[in-house]
TORLO-835951 format. One record per residue (C-alpha): residue in three letters; chain; x, y, z. Coordinates in nm, 2 decimals. Layout:
SITE  residu  chaine       x       y       z
SITE     ala       A       X       Y       Z
...
This chain:
SITE  residu  chaine       x       y       z
SITE     met       A    0.06    0.58   -1.62
SITE     arg       A    0.14    0.21   -1.60
SITE     val       A   -0.01   -0.03   -1.34
SITE     leu       A    0.24   -0.28   -1.19
SITE     pro       A    0.12   -0.64   -1.14
SITE     arg       A    0.17   -0.77   -0.79
SITE     leu       A    0.48   -0.98   -0.85
SITE     leu       A    0.65   -0.83   -1.16
SITE     ala       A    0.92   -0.58   -1.06
SITE     thr       A    1.27   -0.64   -0.93
SITE     thr       A    1.37   -0.30   -0.79
SITE     leu       A    1.38   -0.19   -0.43
SITE     leu       A    1.17    0.12   -0.37
SITE     ile       A    1.17    0.32   -0.05
SITE     leu       A    0.86    0.52    0.02
SITE     ala       A    0.80    0.77    0.29
SITE     ala       A    0.58    1.08    0.32
SITE     gly       A    0.78    1.37    0.19
SITE     cys       A    1.04    1.16    0.00
SITE     asp       A    1.09    1.16   -0.37
SITE     thr       A    0.95    0.83   -0.49
SITE     pro       A    0.87    0.67   -0.82
SITE     leu       A    0.54    0.56   -0.68
SITE     glu       A    0.26    0.78   -0.81
SITE     ala       A   -0.03    0.62   -0.62
SITE     val       A   -0.16    0.31   -0.46
SITE     gln       A   -0.51    0.17   -0.52
SITE     leu       A   -0.65    0.03   -0.19
SITE     thr       A   -0.96   -0.16   -0.09
SITE     ile       A   -1.07   -0.09    0.26
SITE     gly       A   -1.29   -0.32    0.47
SITE     his       A   -1.42   -0.34    0.83
SITE     arg       A   -1.44   -0.65    1.05
SITE     leu       A   -1.76   -0.55    1.22
SITE     his       A   -1.93   -0.43    0.90
SITE     pro       A   -1.86   -0.69    0.64
SITE     gly       A   -2.07   -0.51    0.38
SITE     phe       A   -1.84   -0.21    0.39
SITE     lys       A   -1.59   -0.21    0.10
SITE     glu       A   -1.43    0.11   -0.03
SITE     thr       A   -1.17    0.14   -0.31
SITE     gln       A   -0.95    0.45   -0.31
SITE     arg       A   -0.65    0.56   -0.51
SITE     val       A   -0.42    0.76   -0.29
SITE     arg       A   -0.08    0.92   -0.33
SITE     pro       A    0.21    0.87   -0.09
SITE     gly       A    0.17    1.12    0.20
SITE     glu       A   -0.18    1.22    0.10
SITE     lys       A   -0.46    1.22    0.36
SITE     phe       A   -0.77    1.02    0.26
SITE     gln       A   -1.10    0.98    0.45
SITE     ile       A   -1.21    0.63    0.54
SITE     gly       A   -1.58    0.59    0.47
SITE     asp       A   -1.81    0.84    0.64
SITE     ser       A   -1.62    0.81    0.97
SITE     glu       A   -1.39    1.05    1.16
SITE     leu       A   -1.10    0.83    1.05
SITE     tyr       A   -0.85    0.91    0.78
SITE     gly       A   -0.54    0.74    0.65
SITE     arg       A   -0.20    0.84    0.51
SITE     val       A    0.04    0.61    0.31
SITE     val       A    0.38    0.65    0.49
SITE     asp       A    0.60    0.36    0.39
SITE     phe       A    0.65    0.08    0.14
SITE     ile       A    0.81   -0.26    0.18
SITE     pro       A    0.88   -0.46   -0.14
SITE     asp       A    0.90   -0.81    0.02
SITE     phe       A    0.71   -0.78    0.35
SITE     ala       A    0.80   -1.01    0.64
SITE     tyr       A    0.79   -0.98    1.02
SITE     asp       A    1.11   -1.05    1.22
SITE     asp       A    0.99   -1.22    1.54
SITE     lys       A    1.33   -1.18    1.71
SITE     ala       A    1.37   -0.81    1.64
SITE     lys       A    0.99   -0.75    1.67
SITE     lys       A    0.98   -0.54    1.35
SITE     val       A    0.88   -0.54    0.99
SITE     val       A    1.15   -0.61    0.74
SITE     ser       A    1.20   -0.67    0.37
SITE     arg       A    1.33   -1.02    0.28
SITE     ser       A    1.46   -0.90   -0.06
SITE     lys       A    1.47   -0.61   -0.30
SITE     glu       A    1.22   -0.78   -0.53
SITE     leu       A    0.84   -0.72   -0.52
SITE     arg       A    0.75   -1.06   -0.40
SITE     asn       A    0.52   -0.95   -0.11
SITE     pro       A    0.47   -0.57   -0.14
SITE     ala       A    0.31   -0.39    0.15
SITE     ile       A    0.21   -0.04    0.22
SITE     lys       A    0.22    0.11    0.57
SITE     ile       A   -0.08    0.33    0.65
SITE     glu       A   -0.12    0.56    0.95
SITE     val       A   -0.48    0.57    1.07
SITE     trp       A   -0.58    0.89    1.24
SITE     asp       A   -0.90    1.01    1.43
SITE     glu       A   -0.96    1.35    1.30
SITE     ala       A   -1.20    1.45    1.59
SITE     lys       A   -0.95    1.36    1.85
SITE     gly       A   -0.65    1.48    1.65
SITE     lys       A   -0.44    1.17    1.73
SITE     lys       A   -0.30    0.86    1.56
SITE     val       A   -0.51    0.55    1.62
SITE     glu       A   -0.26    0.30    1.48
SITE     asp       A   -0.03    0.19    1.20
SITE     ala       A   -0.18   -0.06    0.96
SITE     trp       A   -0.04   -0.26    0.67
SITE     ala       A   -0.20   -0.30    0.33
SITE     leu       A   -0.09   -0.63    0.17
SITE     thr       A   -0.15   -0.79   -0.17
SITE     ala       A   -0.23   -1.12    0.00
SITE     ala       A   -0.57   -1.27   -0.05
SITE     met       A   -0.66   -1.29    0.32
SITE     pro       A   -0.75   -0.95    0.48
SITE     his       A   -0.56   -0.85    0.79
SITE     phe       A   -0.78   -0.65    1.03
SITE     ser       A   -0.59   -0.40    1.24
SITE     ala       A   -0.65   -0.42    1.62
SITE     ala       A   -0.77   -0.07    1.72
SITE     ser       A   -0.98    0.04    1.42
SITE     gln       A   -1.09   -0.31    1.30
SITE     leu       A   -1.01   -0.19    0.94
SITE     ser       A   -0.84   -0.40    0.67
SITE     phe       A   -0.65   -0.26    0.38
SITE     his       A   -0.56   -0.45    0.06
SITE     val       A   -0.32   -0.33   -0.21
SITE     asp       A   -0.50   -0.37   -0.54
SITE     ser       A   -0.23   -0.21   -0.75
SITE     leu       A    0.08    0.01   -0.75
SITE     leu       A    0.10    0.30   -1.00
SITE     trp       A    0.42    0.45   -1.10
SITE     lys       A    0.52    0.80   -1.22
SITE     pro       A    0.57    0.82   -1.60
SITE     gly       A    0.91    0.67   -1.69
SITE     met       A    0.96    0.53   -1.34
SITE     asp       A    0.80    0.19   -1.37
SITE     pro       A    1.05   -0.06   -1.23
SITE     ala       A    0.90   -0.34   -1.45
SITE     ala       A    1.02   -0.15   -1.76
SITE     ala       A    1.37   -0.27   -1.68
SITE     ala       A    1.25   -0.63   -1.62
SITE     val       A    1.01   -0.66   -1.91
SITE     ala       A    1.12   -0.55   -2.26
SITE     asp       A    0.77   -0.47   -2.39
SITE     thr       A    0.72   -0.21   -2.66
SITE     ser       A    0.34   -0.26   -2.68
SITE     glu       A    0.09   -0.10   -2.45
SITE     gly       A    0.23   -0.31   -2.16
SITE     arg       A    0.04   -0.49   -1.89
SITE     asn       A   -0.23   -0.31   -1.70
SITE     thr       A   -0.32   -0.58   -1.45
SITE     pro       A   -0.44   -0.48   -1.10
């Protein structure tokens, strides 16, 4: 499995739970606004349910945007291009005890954490991992060595 550096690939990927995608997994760091000492790193597969800390909350990766931007006029998230310039992962946050969705949150590769409103969680994309032979960087980088393995 090859790890994709944040800004390396040039292929649009569309990711949704249940869709066939070249994305094998996403490595995320999770934080909390009210508990700055809480940091958790998880590697999750698209559509896979993952518990957040020791709470009743869990997340699920449901979408991928290669070049994240927010369209103020349309009031929605868009991709500015097909290149991986600002990759983002959409995560549904659920409360297992209540059996309902708390919110949708975005995991970005940007250095500053973005804390979601309802859960006060932040998600950060550390790396994107591709299925064997599906790495979009392979087309952009002619590298016959071990390749780059940069988070």
